[in-house]
N, C-alpha and C positions, 0 to 999 in steps of 0.2 A: 182340754181339761175336762174330760168326761169322768168325774169322780162320784157320780150319783150313787152307785151301789156301795162304794167304799166308805163314804161319809156316814151312811146309815149304819153299816156294820160297826164302824168305830164308835158311833154314838151309842149303840146297844152295849158295847163293851164298857164305855165310860159310865153308862147308867148302872151296870152291874158292879163296877168297881166302887162307885160312890155309895151304892147300897151297902156294899161290904164295909166301907169305912163307917157308915152310920151304924151298922150292926156292931162293929168293934168298939165304937165310942158309946154305944147304947143310946144313940140319938134318934128318937122316933121321928122327929121332924124331917131329917135327911132321908130316912127310909120311906116315909109317906110321899114326899115330893118325888122321889125317884121311882117309886112304884106307879105313881100317877103318870110320870113321864114315859115309863115303859109301856103302860097300857095305851096311852095316847099315840105313841109312835108305832106300836104293834098294830093297832086298829087302822091307823092311817096307811101303814105298809100293806095290810091285807086288802084294803079298799082301793089301792092304787093300781 
């Protein structure tokens, strides 16, 4: 069960979709949380 690259890609997609939900609902808290998650995941992915 070597799903390492796929789970990261799916997580990026889910972060983007939740950010879109926050944008549609005009909910800044959801957007801020998912921008932070995206930055954290992206930096971790670059350093791996």
